[in-house]
C-alpha positions in Angstrom: 19.1 117.0 69.7 19.0 116.4 73.5 17.0 113.6 75.2 14.4 116.2 76.2 14.1 117.2 72.5 13.5 113.6 71.5 10.9 113.2 74.2 9.0 116.3 73.0 9.1 115.1 69.4 8.0 111.6 70.4 4.9 112.7 72.3 4.1 115.3 69.6 4.0 112.6 67.0 1.7 110.4 69.1 -0.6 113.4 69.1 -0.4 114.0 65.4 -0.6 110.3 64.7 -4.2 110.5 66.0 -5.2 113.7 64.2 -3.1 114.3 61.1 -3.7 111.6 58.5 -3.0 112.5 54.9 -6.7 112.9 53.9 -7.1 115.6 56.6 -9.3 113.4 58.8 -8.3 112.0 62.2 -9.0 108.5 63.5 -12.1 109.7 65.3 -13.5 111.3 62.2 -12.6 108.2 60.2 -14.5 106.0 62.6 -17.5 108.4 62.5 -17.8 108.3 58.7 -17.0 104.6 58.1 -20.2 104.2 56.1 -19.3 107.2 53.9 -15.9 105.5 52.9 -17.6 102.2 52.0 -20.3 103.9 50.1 -18.3 106.3 48.1 -15.1 104.8 46.8 -14.7 103.3 50.3 -12.3 100.6 49.4 -9.8 103.0 47.9 -10.1 105.5 50.8 -9.7 102.8 53.5 -6.7 101.4 51.6 -5.1 104.8 51.5 -5.7 105.4 55.1 -4.4 102.0 56.1 -1.2 102.6 54.1 -0.8 106.0 55.8 -1.4 104.5 59.2 1.2 101.8 58.5 3.7 104.4 57.3 3.0 106.6 60.4 3.4 103.6 62.7 6.8 102.8 61.1 7.8 106.4 61.4 6.8 106.5 65.0 8.7 103.3 65.7 11.8 104.7 64.2 11.5 107.9 66.3 10.8 105.7 69.4 14.0 103.8 68.6 15.9 107.1 68.1 14.7 108.2 71.5 15.8 104.9 73.1 19.1 104.8 71.3 20.0 108.4 72.3 20.6 107.0 75.8 22.9 104.4 74.4 24.9 106.9 72.4 25.4 109.0 75.5 26.1 106.1 77.8 29.9 106.3 77.4 32.5 109.1 77.5 35.1 107.0 75.7 35.2 108.4 72.1 35.8 105.1 70.4 32.7 103.6 72.1 30.6 106.6 71.3 31.5 106.4 67.6 30.8 102.7 67.4 27.4 103.2 69.1 26.5 105.9 66.6 27.4 103.7 63.7 25.6 100.7 65.1 22.4 102.6 65.8 22.4 104.5 62.5 22.8 101.2 60.5 20.1 99.5 62.5 17.4 102.1 62.4 17.9 103.0 58.7 18.3 99.4 57.7 21.6 100.3 55.9 24.1 97.8 54.4 27.1 100.0 55.3 28.0 103.1 57.2 31.0 105.3 58.1 31.8 108.3 60.3 34.5 110.9 59.8 35.6 113.6 62.1 37.3 117.0 61.3 41.0 117.2 62.2 41.1 120.7 63.7 44.8 121.2 62.7 44.6 120.2 59.0 41.0 120.9 58.4 40.6 117.4 56.7 37.9 114.8 57.3 39.4 111.7 58.9 37.8 108.3 58.8 37.3 107.1 62.4 34.9 104.1 62.1 33.1 102.1 59.4 30.8 99.1 59.4 29.6 96.9 56.5 30.7 94.2 54.1 34.0 95.9 53.1 34.6 98.0 56.2 37.9 96.2 56.9 39.3 97.5 53.6 38.7 101.1 54.6 41.8 102.3 56.3 41.4 104.1 59.6 42.9 107.6 59.3 42.1 107.9 55.6 41.7 111.6 54.9 39.3 113.6 52.7 39.8 117.2 51.8 37.1 119.8 52.3 34.8 119.8 49.3 36.2 116.4 48.0 33.5 113.8 47.1 30.1 113.4 48.8 31.4 113.6 52.4 33.7 116.5 51.6 30.8 118.4 50.0 28.6 117.9 53.1 31.5 119.1 55.3 31.9 122.2 53.1 28.3 123.2 52.9 27.0 121.9 56.3 23.9 120.5 54.5 22.9 116.8 54.1 23.0 115.1 50.8 20.5 112.4 49.7 21.9 110.6 46.6 19.5 108.1 45.1 21.9 106.9 42.4 25.6 107.4 43.3 26.9 106.7 39.8 24.7 109.5 38.4 26.3 112.1 40.7 29.6 113.7 39.6 30.7 114.2 43.2 30.8 110.5 43.8 34.3 108.9 43.8 34.1 105.4 42.3 37.7 104.5 43.2 36.7 102.7 46.5 34.1 100.6 44.6 36.8 99.6 42.1 39.2 98.6 44.8 36.8 96.6 46.9 34.3 95.3 44.4 31.5 96.9 46.4 28.6 98.5 44.5 27.4 101.8 45.9 23.8 102.6 44.9 22.2 105.1 47.3 23.9 107.3 49.8 22.6 109.5 52.7 25.3 111.8 54.1 24.6 114.1 57.1 26.8 116.6 58.9 27.6 116.4 62.6 27.2 119.9 64.0 27.7 121.7 67.2 25.6 124.9 66.6 26.8 125.9 63.2 30.2 124.3 63.4 30.7 121.0 61.5 32.7 118.6 63.5 32.3 115.6 61.3 30.2 113.7 58.7 28.1 110.5 59.0 26.9 108.5 56.0 24.9 105.4 55.4 25.1 103.4 52.1 22.6 101.1 50.4 19.4 100.0 52.0 19.1 96.3 52.8 15.8 96.0 50.8 17.3 97.5 47.7 15.2 100.7 47.9 16.6 104.2 48.0 17.0 106.4 51.0 14.2 109.0 51.3 13.5 112.3 53.1 12.2 110.4 56.2 15.5 108.6 56.4 17.2 112.0 56.1 15.2 113.3 59.0 15.9 110.2 61.1 19.6 110.3 60.5 19.7 114.1 61.1 18.1 113.6 64.5 20.6 110.8 65.4 23.5 113.0 64.2 22.3 116.0 66.2 22.4 113.9 69.4 25.6 112.1 68.3 27.5 115.4 67.8 26.8 116.4 71.4 27.9 113.0 72.5 31.1 113.3 70.5 31.8 116.7 71.9 31.2 115.5 75.4 33.6 112.6 75.0 36.2 114.9 73.6 35.8 117.4 76.5 36.0 114.5 78.9 39.2 113.3 77.3 40.7 116.8 77.5 39.7 117.1 81.2 41.3 113.7 82.0 44.4 114.6 80.1 44.7 118.0 81.8 44.3 116.3 85.2 47.1 113.8 84.4 49.4 116.7 83.4 48.6 118.5 86.6 49.4 115.3 88.6 52.6 115.0 86.6 53.6 118.6 87.3 52.8 118.2 91.0 54.9 115.1 91.2 57.8 116.9 89.4 57.4 119.8 91.7 57.6 117.6 94.8 60.8 116.0 93.5 62.3 119.3 92.8 61.5 120.8 96.2 62.7 117.8 98.1 66.3 118.3 96.8 66.5 121.9 97.7 68.1 122.9 101.1 65.5 123.4 103.8 67.6 125.9 105.8 70.6 128.2 105.3 74.0 126.9 106.2 76.3 128.3 108.9 79.8 129.5 108.1 81.4 132.1 110.4 82.0 135.4 108.6 79.3 134.6 105.9 75.6 135.0 105.5 73.4 133.2 103.0 70.0 133.8 101.6 67.9 132.3 98.7 64.8 133.2 96.7 63.1 130.4 94.8 60.0 131.3 92.6 58.8 128.3 90.6 56.9 128.7 87.4 53.7 126.8 86.7 55.5 124.7 84.0 58.3 122.9 85.9 61.8 124.0 85.1 65.0 122.5 86.2 66.4 125.2 88.6 68.3 124.0 91.6 70.8 125.2 94.2 72.7 123.6 97.1 75.1 124.3 99.9 77.9 121.7 100.4 79.9 121.8 103.6 83.5 120.8 102.5 85.2 121.3 105.9 85.1 123.6 108.9 86.7 126.4 106.8 85.0 126.1 103.4 81.5 126.0 101.9 80.5 125.0 98.3 77.7 127.0 96.8 76.0 125.6 93.7 73.3 127.0 91.4 72.2 125.5 88.1 69.5 124.9 85.6 68.7 121.6 83.8 67.5 121.8 80.2 63.9 120.7 79.6 60.8 120.8 81.8 58.4 118.5 83.6 59.1 115.2 85.3 62.1 114.3 83.1 63.9 117.5 84.1 63.0 117.1 87.8 64.3 113.5 87.9 67.5 114.5 86.0 68.0 117.4 88.4 67.6 115.0 91.4 70.2 112.6 90.2 72.6 115.4 89.1 72.6 117.2 92.4 73.2 113.9 94.3 76.1 113.0 92.1 77.5 116.5 92.2 77.5 116.6 96.0 79.2 113.3 96.3 82.0 114.3 93.8 82.4 117.7 95.5 83.0 116.2 98.9 85.6 113.8 97.5 87.4 116.5 95.5 86.4 120.1 96.2 88.6 121.7 93.5 86.1 123.4 91.2 88.1 122.8 88.0 88.5 119.1 88.5 85.0 118.7 89.8 83.6 120.4 86.6 85.6 118.0 84.4 84.5 114.9 86.3 80.8 115.8 86.5 80.9 116.6 82.7 82.3 113.2 81.9 79.8 111.5 84.1 76.8 113.3 82.5 78.1 112.8 79.0 78.3 109.1 79.6 74.8 108.8 81.1 72.8 111.6 79.6 69.9 110.7 77.4 67.6 112.7 75.0 70.1 115.5 74.8 69.7 116.9 78.4 72.4 119.1 79.7 73.0 121.4 82.7 74.3 124.9 83.2 75.9 125.6 86.6 77.9 128.0 88.6 79.9 126.6 91.6 81.7 128.8 94.1 83.9 127.7 97.1 84.2 130.4 99.8 86.7 130.3 102.6 86.2 132.0 106.0 89.9 132.3 106.7 90.9 134.2 103.6 87.8 135.9 102.5 88.5 134.6 99.0 86.3 132.6 96.6 87.1 130.2 93.8 84.5 129.5 91.2 83.8 127.7 87.9 81.1 128.6 85.4 79.7 126.0 83.0 77.5 127.9 80.6 75.6 129.7 83.4 74.9 133.4 84.1 78.0 135.0 85.6 78.2 136.0 89.3 77.7 139.6 90.3 79.5 141.3 93.2 78.0 144.4 95.0 79.6 146.2 97.9 77.7 149.3 99.0 80.4 150.6 101.3 82.8 150.7 98.3 80.3 151.5 95.6 81.7 148.4 93.8 79.5 146.7 91.2 81.2 143.9 89.1 80.0 141.2 86.8 82.6 138.3 86.5 82.3 137.2 82.9 85.9 136.0 82.3 86.1 132.4 83.5 84.1 129.4 82.4 83.4 126.6 79.9 80.5 124.9 78.1 77.4 123.5 79.8 77.7 120.2 81.5 76.7 117.1 79.4 77.1 118.5 75.9 80.6 117.4 74.9 83.2 115.2 76.7 86.8 116.1 77.3 86.1 119.7 78.1 88.5 122.0 80.0 87.0 124.4 82.6 88.9 127.5 83.7 88.5 128.6 87.4 88.2 132.2 88.5 89.0 133.8 91.8 87.5 136.7 93.6 88.8 138.6 96.7 86.0 139.7 98.9 86.0 142.8 101.1 83.7 143.0 104.2 80.2 144.0 103.2 80.4 142.4 99.8 77.5 140.4 98.4 77.7 137.8 95.7 74.6 137.4 93.6 74.0 134.1 91.8 70.9 133.7 89.6 69.2 131.6 86.9 68.1 132.9 83.5 64.5 133.2 84.8 65.6 136.5 86.4 67.3 138.2 83.5 64.7 136.9 81.0 61.6 137.7 83.0 59.1 139.7 80.8 56.6 142.4 81.4 53.2 142.6 79.5 54.9 144.3 76.5 57.5 141.5 76.2 60.5 143.6 77.5 63.1 141.7 79.5 64.0 142.5 83.1 67.7 142.4 82.0 71.1 143.2 83.5 70.5 147.0 83.8 67.5 146.5 86.1 69.6 144.1 88.2 72.4 146.7 88.6 69.8 149.4 89.4 68.3 147.2 92.1 71.7 146.5 93.7 72.9 150.1 93.6 69.7 151.2 95.2 70.6 150.1 98.7 72.8 148.3 101.1 74.7 145.1 100.2 73.5 142.8 103.0 71.9 139.7 101.5 68.4 140.2 102.9 68.2 143.8 101.7 69.5 142.8 98.2 67.0 139.9 98.0 64.1 142.1 99.1 64.9 144.9 96.5 65.2 142.4 93.6 62.0 140.5 94.5 60.0 143.8 94.8 61.4 145.2 91.6 60.8 142.0 89.7 57.2 141.7 91.0 56.4 145.2 89.9 58.0 144.7 86.5 56.2 141.5 85.6 52.9 142.5 87.1 50.1 140.0 86.4 51.7 138.4 83.4 52.5 134.7 83.3 55.9 133.5 84.6 57.6 131.5 81.9 60.5 130.0 83.9 61.7 129.3 87.4 63.4 132.3 89.1 66.2 131.4 91.6 68.5 133.6 93.5 71.4 132.6 95.8 73.1 135.4 97.8 76.4 135.1 99.6 77.4 137.9 102.0 80.9 138.3 103.4 80.9 140.1 106.7 84.4 139.7 108.0 87.5 137.5 107.8 
């Protein structure tokens, strides 16, 4: 029940307090006929009305306390504090010796003890689980209805094991579900009244009112936690994205006789795609594309370090085969949590029009030359991904480029892009895109991007998509 609901009930009871005594007469009527009570069994009638008044006053005080306490329950969005507030107030208002609260684990469907108060609360393990339908609490969870047990040991649903373990003696139990609409999210129970009496229907109504408000407070605290957690993840992703982008080239390199172009389309969930252009000397340019395993900040940081190390080693020793071996040994020695890298590295030369490349577990390069009608996937050379096993040998491949040729390098986000039916973009569509027009790098990039966008449509992008295009114009 909301605070507004408590307020309505509170003022409604003040009204009924004045007009709804058990004998059917209000206070005004009682005052008017005082002589009648004293003349006709007056002592008994006055005594009954006095007892009724006292009971009504106590009931009203409890509801006033419920109204006041509702603010305390809702005063925090930290779930632990909310649960403790619920238990403290329930125990105080109902004058109970002990109390506990369990919440439903959405994954397993079990009730899980979250908080307990009382003489042996420290012996009740946090995280203790109760199956649906098991014991008093499990039964309330299953039916969604409160249970008022006047004598626990006379009820077959009561589990005596806890009493045996702790030496505590359970006498009377009041167990009430925590509901959001008709969905049970937990169970609250109070045990044994301090004065030795049993819980009654008025106690049931009071605890039910508290639990109605408590359920809302718990749900609000959970939603708050989810929102905060979601924001932290978004900040984490934004940080990872900034790291990733900061290590990508900001402009295309210049090498006479060659043209370069790139397409980088990040997914929402950070991947580890990267590419780089490494000037080796006036005649040669290193072209790198790769993908780090994993996602998020860890993948972005790993990628940042890897590209830095790779660039330094490439400048020292530009031979692709030796470079692959050295970077593999370095990553194997430093890698943690099983992270690895797939990469394709090509060294192009302006004088010869030839290219030497090494492939470490990556997608193969594709050559398209529209003037010759030549389409070729170079699958022959390669080795395992970087960082999986030390002491690996990587075989280099060579390609001789004719003027007008375009080399397409890509990450698996292109081949594995899916449409709304789950079909993959695949190699056949890549070949169709290339054969559909000229082989200059800008034209090829434009056709692939347009075809990919039409294929995927409005569906979510699962992985980064990266293209690097190298066009050979003349020797």
